[in-house]
C-alpha positions in Angstrom: 0.1 -0.2 0.0 1.3 3.0 -1.1 0.6 5.9 1.5 1.0 9.2 -0.5 2.7 11.6 1.8 1.3 10.6 5.0 3.5 8.1 7.6 3.0 4.6 7.5 1.5 3.8 10.8 3.4 2.4 13.4 3.3 -1.1 14.2 4.1 -2.8 17.6 5.3 -5.8 18.5 5.9 -7.5 21.2 8.1 -10.8 20.9 8.7 -12.1 24.7 11.9 -14.3 24.8 12.7 -17.5 27.0 15.6 -19.6 26.1 15.8 -19.1 22.7 19.2 -18.4 22.1 19.7 -20.4 19.2 16.5 -18.9 17.3 16.4 -15.1 18.0 19.1 -13.6 15.9 16.8 -15.2 12.8 13.5 -13.9 14.8 14.6 -10.4 15.1 16.5 -10.4 11.2 13.0 -11.2 10.5 11.5 -7.9 11.8 14.1 -6.3 10.5 13.3 -7.5 6.7 9.9 -5.9 7.1 8.8 -4.3 3.7 6.6 -2.3 6.4 9.2 -0.4 7.9 7.1 1.9 10.5 7.6 -1.0 13.4 8.8 -0.9 17.2 10.0 -3.9 18.8 9.3 -4.4 22.2 11.5 -7.1 23.4 11.1 -8.8 26.9 13.9 -10.7 28.3 11.6 -13.0 30.9 14.4 -13.7 33.3 16.0 -16.0 30.5 18.7 -18.2 31.7 20.8 -18.3 28.6 22.7 -15.4 26.6 19.0 -14.3 24.9 18.7 -11.2 26.9 22.1 -10.7 25.4 21.4 -10.6 22.2 18.4 -8.8 22.5 20.5 -6.2 24.2 23.0 -6.2 21.0 20.6 -6.2 18.4 18.8 -3.3 20.6 22.6 -1.4 20.0 22.4 -1.2 16.3 18.3 -1.1 15.6 16.9 1.7 17.1 13.5 0.4 16.3 14.5 -2.5 18.7 13.9 -1.8 23.0 14.4 -4.4 25.4 12.6 -4.8 28.5 14.6 -7.6 31.2 11.8 -8.4 33.9 11.5 -11.7 36.5 10.2 -14.9 34.9 6.4 -14.7 34.5 5.9 -16.8 31.7 4.8 -16.3 28.1 1.8 -14.6 28.9 3.1 -11.9 32.0 5.7 -11.1 29.2 3.7 -9.6 26.8 1.3 -8.0 28.8 5.0 -6.2 30.4 5.6 -5.5 26.6 2.2 -4.3 25.9 3.0 -1.7 28.7 5.5 0.0 26.6 4.2 0.0 23.4 3.5 3.4 21.1 2.4 1.9 18.4 -1.1 2.3 16.6 -1.2 -1.8 15.9 -0.3 -3.9 18.0 1.7 -7.7 17.2 2.8 -10.4 19.0 5.8 -12.7 17.5 7.1 -15.5 19.5 10.8 -15.6 19.1 12.0 -18.8 17.5 9.4 -17.7 14.8 9.7 -15.4 12.3 7.5 -13.5 10.1 8.4 -13.6 5.7 8.7 -10.3 4.7 5.5 -8.5 3.7 3.3 -10.5 6.6 3.4 -6.8 8.0 3.0 -5.0 5.1 0.1 -7.4 4.6 -1.6 -7.1 7.8 -1.6 -3.2 8.0 -3.0 -2.8 4.3 -5.9 -4.8 4.8 -6.8 -3.3 8.0 -6.0 0.9 6.8 -8.3 -0.4 3.8 -11.0 -2.1 5.8 -11.2 0.1 9.0 -12.1 -3.6 11.0 -10.3 -4.1 14.4 -8.1 -7.4 13.8 -6.7 -9.2 11.2 -5.6 -12.4 11.1 -3.6 -14.1 8.3 -2.7 -17.8 7.2 0.6 -19.7 9.0 3.2 -22.2 7.7 4.7 -24.7 9.0 8.2 -24.6 9.5 9.5 -27.8 10.2 12.9 -30.0 9.3 14.3 -27.0 6.7 10.3 -27.1 4.9 7.2 -24.4 4.9 4.2 -26.0 4.8 0.6 -24.4 4.9 -1.1 -26.8 6.9 -4.6 -28.1 5.5 -6.9 -26.9 8.3 -5.1 -23.3 8.1 -5.7 -22.9 4.6 -9.5 -24.1 5.3 -10.3 -20.9 7.8 -8.7 -18.9 5.9 -9.9 -19.3 2.8 -11.9 -17.5 1.2 -10.8 -14.2 2.4 -13.0 -11.9 4.5 -13.5 -8.5 4.9 -15.0 -7.1 8.0 -16.3 -10.2 9.3 -18.0 -11.4 12.5 -18.2 -14.5 15.1 -22.1 -14.7 13.7 -20.8 -15.1 10.1 -17.4 -17.3 10.8 -17.6 -19.1 13.6 -15.1 -21.7 12.0 -12.3 -18.6 12.3 -12.2 -19.5 16.3 -10.5 -22.6 15.5 -7.8 -19.8 14.9 -6.4 -19.3 18.2 -3.1 -18.2 17.6 -2.1 -14.7 19.0 1.2 -14.1 16.7 -0.6 -14.5 13.3 -3.1 -11.4 13.4 -2.5 -7.5 13.8 -4.7 -5.5 16.4 -5.6 -1.7 15.7 -4.2 -1.0 19.3 -7.7 1.3 20.2 -9.6 -2.0 19.8 -7.2 -3.9 22.0 -7.7 -1.1 24.9 -11.2 -0.7 24.4 -12.0 -4.6 24.6 -10.1 -4.5 27.7 -7.5 -7.5 26.0 -4.8 -9.2 28.4 -3.1 -12.5 28.3 -3.7 -14.3 31.0 -1.0 -15.5 33.7 1.0 -18.3 34.6 -0.9 -20.5 32.3 -0.3 -22.4 29.1 -1.8 -22.1 26.4 -2.9 -18.5 27.0 -3.7 -17.5 22.9 -7.1 -19.1 22.8 -9.3 -17.7 25.7 -8.1 -14.0 24.5 -8.5 -14.6 20.6 -11.8 -15.4 21.0 -12.7 -12.2 23.2 -10.9 -10.5 20.3 -12.9 -12.3 17.6 -16.3 -12.3 19.7 -16.0 -8.5 20.0 -14.8 -6.8 17.0 -15.1 -7.1 13.2 -11.6 -9.0 11.5 -10.7 -9.4 8.2 -9.1 -12.7 7.0 -5.7 -13.3 5.1 -5.6 -16.5 2.9 -1.8 -15.0 2.8 0.7 -16.6 5.2 1.9 -13.8 7.1 3.5 -16.5 10.0 6.6 -19.2 9.9 5.7 -21.2 12.9 9.0 -23.1 14.1 8.2 -26.9 14.9 10.9 -27.7 17.3 12.9 -31.0 17.0 14.1 -31.3 20.2 10.5 -31.0 21.7 11.3 -28.3 24.2 8.2 -25.7 23.0 5.5 -25.6 25.3 2.7 -27.3 23.1 4.5 -30.2 23.1 4.4 -31.4 26.8 0.7 -32.5 26.6 1.3 -35.7 28.4 2.0 -34.0 31.9 -0.3 -33.3 34.6 -0.2 -29.9 34.5 -0.1 -29.4 30.8 -3.4 -30.8 30.9 -4.9 -29.3 34.2 -3.9 -26.1 31.8 -6.2 -27.2 28.8 -8.5 -27.3 30.6 -8.6 -24.8 32.2 -8.0 -22.3 28.9 -11.2 -24.3 27.5 -13.0 -23.0 30.0 -12.9 -19.7 30.2 -13.1 -20.1 25.8 -16.4 -21.3 26.7 -17.5 -18.9 29.4 -16.4 -15.8 27.3 -18.5 -17.6 24.2 -21.1 -18.7 26.3 -21.5 -15.0 28.2 -21.9 -13.9 24.3 -25.3 -16.2 24.1 -24.9 -16.9 20.4 -26.3 -20.8 20.5 -25.2 -21.2 17.1 -21.7 -19.7 17.7 -21.9 -21.8 21.3 -22.7 -25.1 19.5 -20.4 -24.3 17.1 -17.7 -23.6 19.4 -18.0 -26.9 21.8 -18.5 -29.2 19.1 -16.1 -28.6 16.8 -13.2 -25.8 18.3 -13.0 -26.7 21.6 -13.4 -30.5 20.7 -10.6 -29.9 18.1 -7.6 -30.8 19.4 -8.7 -33.8 21.4 -7.5 -36.6 19.8 -4.1 -35.3 20.3 -4.9 -36.0 23.6 -6.2 -39.4 23.4 -3.1 -40.8 21.1 -1.0 -40.4 24.1 -3.7 -42.5 25.9 -1.9 -45.8 25.9 1.1 -44.3 28.1 -0.9 -42.5 30.5 -0.9 -42.8 33.8 -3.9 -43.1 36.0 -4.1 -39.3 37.6 -3.5 -38.2 33.6 -6.2 -40.5 32.4 -8.8 -39.5 35.5 -8.0 -35.8 34.9 -8.6 -36.2 30.9 -12.2 -38.4 31.6 -12.7 -35.2 34.8 -12.6 -32.4 31.8 -14.4 -34.5 28.8 -17.4 -35.4 31.0 -17.4 -31.5 32.3 -17.0 -30.1 28.5 -19.4 -32.5 26.8 -20.9 -34.8 29.6 -24.6 -33.9 28.3 -23.8 -34.2 24.6 -21.2 -36.6 24.4 -18.1 -36.0 21.9 -20.1 -38.6 19.9 -21.7 -35.3 18.5 -18.8 -33.6 18.0 -16.6 -32.2 14.5 -13.3 -35.2 15.7 -12.9 -37.9 13.2 -14.9 -41.1 13.3 -12.3 -43.0 15.5 -11.3 -40.5 17.7 -15.2 -40.2 18.6 -15.2 -43.5 19.7 -12.4 -43.0 21.6 -14.4 -39.8 23.1 -17.2 -42.6 24.1 -14.8 -45.1 25.4 -13.2 -42.3 27.5 -16.8 -40.6 28.9 -17.5 -44.6 30.2 -14.8 -45.3 31.6 -13.3 -47.7 29.7 -9.7 -47.4 29.5 -8.6 -50.2 28.5 -10.5 -50.7 25.5 -9.6 -46.6 24.7 -5.9 -48.1 25.6 -6.5 -51.1 22.7 -8.3 -48.5 20.3 -5.5 -45.7 20.1 -2.9 -48.8 20.2 -4.8 -50.0 16.7 -4.9 -46.5 15.4 -1.3 -46.3 15.9 0.0 -49.1 13.3 -2.5 -47.8 10.9 -1.4 -46.8 7.7 -4.1 -45.0 7.1 -7.3 -44.5 7.8 -9.7 -47.1 9.9 -11.7 -49.6 8.0 -15.9 -48.8 6.8 -18.4 -51.0 6.7 -22.3 -51.2 5.6 -24.8 -52.5 7.5 -27.0 -54.6 4.6 -30.0 -54.2 6.3 -30.0 -50.1 7.0 -27.2 -49.0 4.2 -25.6 -47.2 7.3 -22.1 -47.5 7.3 -20.1 -47.4 10.9 -16.2 -47.9 11.4 -15.3 -51.4 11.4 -12.7 -51.9 14.0 -11.2 -56.2 14.7 -12.9 -57.5 17.8 -9.4 -58.2 19.0 -9.7 -54.7 19.6 -13.3 -53.5 20.9 -16.1 -56.1 21.3 -18.4 -53.4 19.4 -21.4 -54.7 20.3 -21.1 -53.4 23.7 -20.4 -49.9 21.8 -23.3 -47.2 21.4 -24.1 -47.0 17.8 -23.9 -43.9 17.2 -20.1 -44.2 18.0 -19.5 -45.9 15.4 -22.1 -44.5 13.2 -20.1 -42.3 10.1 -21.6 -39.7 8.3 -21.8 -39.1 4.8 -19.2 -37.4 3.7 -16.7 -40.3 5.9 -17.9 -42.5 4.0 
């Protein structure tokens, strides 16, 4: 976008830093390379134990658009909130310090908002893993077709795009909506982004605006799902999200969130059932019953075999859930389907050695038309 004599809007980017000395230089270099040149970065050293704080100071010494704030360790949400206390821009963005922005990211987001007048914009994301960049199919689906000035009632599926860092917020909107990040909890993105979607208008960009590094060492927050503390936090952020959606009082949006958004990542936890301890299993089941006990995950948007696993969790059939997920782990493709001769209906075909399907609610085995 050409500005024809007026100044580019100032974009403030908050960069929380903790134990990322290996990746921080590439992160900051991606900011310096932005085609939208009027930005400031507030780098928050969250009490990092490595050289990340020193590296940030070195970059700030030679790049006046970068400022560094050193704090005691408070976690990702607290670091983002601390950064917000130091911003001066018209727009707010968030960049995790092990990721990078493609060169046109800020220009694309700013250009859309300057044209539309929307409260914030969200763009697609590329996973950066083993040296290659790929757009997840679910991310592609959420961001196509592009939208301008959308509201959540008309596009509830976008609530599945929970990330902080592929979005740019109008600062006046952020402050008027009283937004902030939950602190001392994992998965803090979802409650806040949900509140933003419910409160404002947004643009949806098909263009990728973020490169999301998937660490091969397993140290990122989202790679710790097998722990009890992780699951405690996951349930709490789901509760916070559901509370906001319920208060919004749109039954269609609430139903979509329960069946599709909140249920959407449960398959990742079900995969961990075979190696889980008793406390983790009990916590998993308690959360499933709390969120889906009245309706059942049988009616969710999960893939068929995971809907079945959800039903087994609800019924406290742990050994069957273990057998099912162990069997699924060895499959090279989708589970087999079988058609009932009398009714013509399709259902999952699970070997008897894995699960006695005669003891299962037929609804937990049923397939939908698009799944046959």
